[in-house]
N, C-alpha and C positions, 0 to 999 in steps of 0.2 A: 541443654541436655541433649545428648546425642540420640537417646532412645526416642524422644519426641520428634526430633528432626527427621529421623529415619521413618517414623510412623507417619508423619504428616507430609514429609517431603515427596514420597512416592506419589501420593494422590495429587499434589501440586504439579509435579512433573508430568503426570499423565494428562491433567487438565491443560497445561501449557502446550504439550505436544499436540493434543487434539485441536486446540484453538489455532495453532500454527498450521496444522494440516488442512483444516477447513479453509483458512485464509488463503493458503497457497493454491488449493484447488480452485477456489472462487476467482482468484486473480488470474490464473492461467486460462480458465474458461472464458471469463468476460473479456480479457484482452484479445484472445483469438476471435471471439465473436465481433469485437470492435473492428479488428483488422478486416474481417470478412464483410461486415456490413457497411462500414462508413469509409473505408480507405480505398475504395475503387471497385468497379465491376468491369467485366469484359464486354465490350460493345462489338457485336457481330458485324455491323455495317462497316465500320472502319478498320476492324481487325486489330484493335489494341485496347488496352485497359484505360478506362476513363475514371476520373475522380470526381463524381458528380456532387459530392458534399464538401469538397475542398478540405478534407481532413487528410493528414498524412498517416502512414502506417507507424505503429509503435514498435520499436525494437525490443528485443528481450532485455537488454540492459536498462532501458527506460522503465519497463515493467518491474524489474527486480528492484531498482532504486526506489520506485514509488511504493512498492510493498515494504521495503526496509524503512522508508520514511513513515509509513503508517504504524509499523510495529515498534521501531527503535527510536524514532524521533530524529531531529535534525542532525545531531552530532554523528550518529552511526551512519545515517544516510549519506551525509557529505563525505565521510571517510570511505564508505563503500563506493560511492560514485567516482571519487577521485582515483580509487585503486582499480576498479573494474573497467571503467569506460575511457578514462583519460580525457573525458569531455568536461571541461571546467564550467561550461554553461549548465550542465547537469548538476554539478556540485552546488552552484548558486540556487538553482531551482529546488533541489532537495533541502537545502538549508531554509529557504524561504517558506516552502510549503510545510516543512516539519514544524517551524515556528508558528505558522498559522494554525496548524493542527493542535499544538499545545494550547494556544489561546482559546480556540473553540472548545476543546476538551475541558480545560480548566473552568471556563465560564459555564459550560453545561453541568459540570460536576458540582459547582457551587450552587447553581440554581436548583438542581435536583436535591441536594442536601437541605437547602432552605425549605423546599416544598415538603420533603419528607418530615422535617422537624415540625413544621406547622401541622401536618396530618396527625402526628403523634402527640 
């Protein structure tokens, strides 16, 4: 029924847009904080940047692929990584971590369903 689809579709679209907006803002803020905090500081004594935690900086492509992996899963993240970055190590990582996310999310969903069924 088109009337029901238009009536409920608008609220679903607004919810999805808000969730994606909050996710995008959170990812961009935390990735910039990560790069500032862990990926090196400027040492006045030697006049260069030192990486005291031994972490490397995250590129924008890596952050976008990780975000896509969280939202769309391994298939869309792998396609996005191959298309955007041309770094095939990123494609493998996106596929692997997207699959791990599916496994964790499915297990958590089944456990939550069982818990809620017992409560009712």
